[in-house]
N, C-alpha and C positions, 0 to 999 in steps of 0.2 A: 504494500500500500504506500503510495506516495504521500509524503508529508507536504502540507500546503507551502511550507517554506521552501521546498525544492523548486518551486516556480521561480524564485528569485534567481537561482542559478541558471535554469534553462532559458529564461526569458531576458537575461541581462542584456544581451546584444540587441534584442528587438526593442526593449524599452529605452536603451541608450540612443538608438537611431531615431526613435520617435521624439525623444527629448531634444536632440540636436535639430530635428526638423522644425520644432517649435521655434527655436532661436533663429533659424534661417528663413522662416516664413515672413515675407514682406507684406503680404496682404493682411490688413487689419482684421477683417471678418474671419478669414481662414485661420489666422493665428489664434484668435480667441476661442474658436471652436476646438482647435487642437489642444489648447491649454485646458479647456473643460474636460476633454477626453483623458488627458494625461494626469492631471492633478485632482485629487479628491477634495471635497469641500473642507476648507480649513487647513489645507496643506500650505506649507510655506517654503520659500527659497531664501537662502542667505549666502553671501560670500563676504570677503573682507571689506567690500565697498558698497554693496547694495543689499536690500532686503525687500521682499514682497510677499504678500499673503492674499489668497483668494484670486479669482480670475482678474479682477481689475488691477490689483496690486502687481501681480506677476506680469500681466500684459503691459502695463505702463513701464515697468522696469526693463522688459525686453525691447520695447519700442525705443526707449531712451538709449539702450546699448547699440541698437542698429543705427541710430542717428550718429552716434559717436564713431562708428566704423562702417561708413558706406562702402559698398563694393567688396565686403569681406564675408566669409562664411566660416562656420564651425565644422570641423572634420573629426571623425572618430579616430583616436590614436591608440593602437594596441587592441587587446582583447578584453572586453568587459567580463567581470566575474561577480560573484555574490555568494552569500551564505545566509541562512535563516531568512529574515525578511529585509535584508540589506543588499543593494547592488552598488557596484562602484565601476567607474570607467574614466578614461582620460580623453582629452580632446586637444585640438590645436585651432587657433584662429589665424586665417590666412587670406590674402586677396584671392578673388575668384580665379580658379584655374592655375594658380602658380605653385601651390603647395609649400611656399616659403612662409613659415609661421611668424606672426608678430607676438604671439602669446601662446602659452600652453597651460593646461589646468587639469584638475581631477575633481570629479563629483562623487559624492556618496549620497544615496537616497534610500528611504524606507518605502517599501512597496506593500500593496495589499496581498491578501491570501492567494490571489490568482496570479500575482506578478505582473499585472497589467497597468496599474496606476500607482503614482506616488501617494502614499497614504498619509504621511505626516510631514516629513521634512526632506529637503534636498539641500545639502551643504556643498559649497564649491570653493576651491582654492585655485589660484593661478599665479603665474609669474610671466613677466615680459620676456620676449626672445633675447633681449639684451642681457639677461642674467643667466642664460644657459651656459652650461659648462663647455669646455673646448671641444669635447667629442660630440656635442649637440649642435655646434654652430653650422650654418649653411656652408656649402662649398664656395671656393673663391669665385667661381664663375657666376654665382648667384648674387654677389655683393652689389651689382648694379641696381638692385631694387631698394637700396638704402634710403632714398628720399622718402618714399611712402612709409616704410617701416619706422624711420626715425621720427617722422611727424606723429605717427600713432603712439610711439613710446612716449613722446613728449605729452600727448594728450593723457595717457595713463598716469604719468607723474603729476600733472596738474590736477586731474580729477581726484587722485588719491589724496593730494595735499588739501584740496578744498573740503573733501568729505571728512578727513581727519580733523581739520579745524572745526567743522560743524559738530563732530562727535564730541570733541573736548568740551563743548559748551553745554553738554547735557549731563544730568546726574547719573551716577552709576547705580544700577538696580541689582538686587539679589534675585537670581533665578536658579532654582534647584540647588540652593545653598552656595552658588558660585556668583562672584561679582562679574557682571557683564554689562557692556555698553549697549543701550538700545540702538535701533536703527537711526541714523542721523535724520533730523527733521528740519533743522534750521538752514537757511540759505547763507552762502558765503557773502561777506560784505564787499562792497565796491572797493574799499581800501585794500582788502586782502587780495582781490583779483589783480589790482594794479601792482601791488608789491610782488606778487608771484610773477607777473609779466616782466618786471624789472630784473628779478633774481634769475629767471630762466632766459633772459635776453631775448624775449619774444618780440618780433617786429611789431611796430605800432599798429599796422593793419590787423594782425592777428590778436593783439590786445583788445582792439575794438570788438572783434568777433567774440572773444571770451566774455566781454561785458554784456553784449547783446544776448548771448546764450544764457546768461544768468539773470536777465531781465533788467539790465541797467542801460542807460544811454551811453553811446561812445564817448570816450574821454578825449580823443584826438580828432581834430578837424582834418578834412582832406580838401584843401583849396586848389583851385586852378592856378597855374603859374601866372596868369594875368590878373589875379586878385590883387587889389591895391595893398592889402596887408602883407603881401610877399614882395613888395617893391624893393625893400632893403636887401632881401635875399638875392633877388635878381641883379641888383646893382653890384653886390659882392661877387657873384658869379661872373658877370661881365668884366669886372676888374681883373679877376684871376685869368680869364680867357685872354684879355689884352696883354697881361704881363707875360703870358707864355710865348707870345710872338717873339721871334719869327718862327717858332716851332708850333706844331698843331696842338689843339686842345678842343675837347667837345664835352657836352653834358648830355647824359642819357637818363631815362627813368628806369624803374626797376626791371622792365622788360627790354631794356636797351633800345628804346625808341629815341631817336635823335630830337632833342629839344633846343639845344644851343650849340654854337661852335664859333671859333675865331676864323679870320680870313685865311691863315695858313692851312687850317684843316679843310676849309672849303676848296682851296686851291689844290691840295693834294688829292682830294676826291675827284675833282674835275680832271686832273691829269691822269690818274689811274683809270678812270672810266671813259676817257676819251670825249669828255663833254666840252662844249665851247667855254671860253674863258669867262663869259658873262652869264652863263646858264644859272638860273636861280636854284637854290637848294632849300627846300622847305624846312621850317623850324617847328612844325605842328605835330611832330611825332609820327608822321606817316612813313618815315624811313627807319627801318629797324637795322641797327648797326651790325648785329650778329648775323642776320639774314644776308645783309650786303657783303659781309666779310667772308662767310662760309659758302655762299653760293658759287658753283663752278663758273657762272657767268658774271660774277661780281669781282670782288677784290682777291679772291682765293687764287686765281690764276697768276697773280703777281707776287704771291707769298712763297718764298723759297722754303720756309719752315711751316707751311700751312697745317701739317698734321699736328705739330705741337700746339699751334695756335688754336686749332679746332678743339683739341682735348682740354686745354685750359679755359677756353671760352665757354664750353658747355658746362664746366663746373659752376660758373656763375648762375646760369639759368636753371641748373638743377636745384640750386638752393632755393630759388623762388618757387619752383614746382613742388619742392619738399614742403614749403610752408603753406602753399595754397591748396595742394591736394588734387585728386582726380577731377577732371572736368573744368579746370581753371584755364585761363589764358596762358599762364606760364607752362602748364603741362602740355597744352596744344602746341605752343611754340617749341618746346623741347622735342616733342615727337616730330614736328616738321623739320627741325634742323638735323635731327638724328637720321632722318630718312633721305637727306640730300645725297645725290650721287657721289660715290667715293667715300662717304663717311665711315662705313664699316671697316674699310681698309685703314682708315686713320684712327681706328679705335674710338668710335663715338661713345663707348662706355669708358669714361676716364678712369685713371688709376686712383682709386679712393683711399689708397694708403698714404697719399700725400695731400698737403693743402695746396690751394692755388698759390702761385708765386706772388710775392709782393710787387713784382713787375713782370711784364710780358715782353719778351724779346720778339722783334719783328724784323725779318729780312725781306726786303722788297726789291724786285728787279723789273724795270720797265723802260723801254726806249733806250736801252744801253746804259741806263743809270742803275746803280745798286746802292740802296740805302740800308743802313743798320740802325735800328731804333729800339728803344724800350719804352714801355708805357707804365704809368702809375695810376692807381685809382684812389680818388679822394672822396670822402663822404663828409657831410656837415655834422658837427658834433652837437649832442643834446638837443635835437629838434623836438618840437611839440606839434608838428604838422605831418601827416602821413606822406603827403606829396614831397615835402622837403626831405624827410627822412629817407626816402627812396631814391633821391637824386645821386648820381655819381659823376664826378668830374674826371675824365680820362685825359692825362697829359702825355704828350709824346716828347721824348728826349733823344738827341743823337747819341749813338754809341761809339762813334769815331769822329775824327776831325773832318773827313771827307763829307760825311753826312751833314755835319754842322755847316760846313761851307756851302753846300748845295742849297740848304734852306735860306741861308743869309743872302745868297745871291738872287733869290727869286723876287 
């Protein structure tokens, strides 16, 4: 005669799959129906960061988790097992179709006599992929997926800190003779979110997003460069551009759209692209410097070291894609640039074991002239405007006397 508890062992794999299907279900109505089928009345879920009870509580918790990790799914890891009325299983959280986890965890649940439903509690624990041991790390060829994973790990850290702060503000209750913290109920303060953004060096754009997600108004404005309040900033940039002459300098936004430049930079672009000497160059951001530089029909054909330039340039846009996430302009631009002809042979997946150089060497050859330059990137310190925070001033300097003489003679 089979003991009812044996169902926990025989149905461990089935109930684990049903459980992960609930977490992966994006349709609200279907997800609630699956929760009702899987969790008995009064059943609860708890992990180190969240807690939910009943259909409404568990559904709201899962929906919030899905918003935190769009485009990701839970996958069963290993073989589920169980004993008596308890089942346990492990899982990974990874982008759809990649199998490269951003987090791993294990759940323990109490099931009913038939082994079909969670009867009382489901307890979960997890850790981010960044804390895995060396034997669990992804292979080297997978490391190009770092932007999305790093962004998600940052979300995990922020969320854990916010909830920990909220939990500390609540009294400790005695449950079953043990001192335990109840589920956090209070919201993080605006001041706490801003301090976390500063401590984690989160870009101003993402700090505004954090505030909005918590129900607060953005703290940082995003003005247009033509705004009168930015007149002093524009004057400072114009001064730096003039001071750089006779050598080129230009100003770009966070996606490397051209917004300002000095006359030597305009002259160099016209010369390399075969444009008339009086041809206008727009300052409205319609020219993307990375696209212009890396396109086979653009400046790349004149760059002797274009493969190194491609690799280093893509590091910059990867950082923006990492911060903005899937579906953003930065992600679309990164995909476009990586798909340009010749990019795979140039290693469009940069070497992530190194940082971007503080300067970028450029070796240019055109019309029998060879120029050796290096560039530096300057950002404005302690800005309180998103637009200003994202501006970059790229200055070109001669790397030898012949290059310096060529620019001075123009």
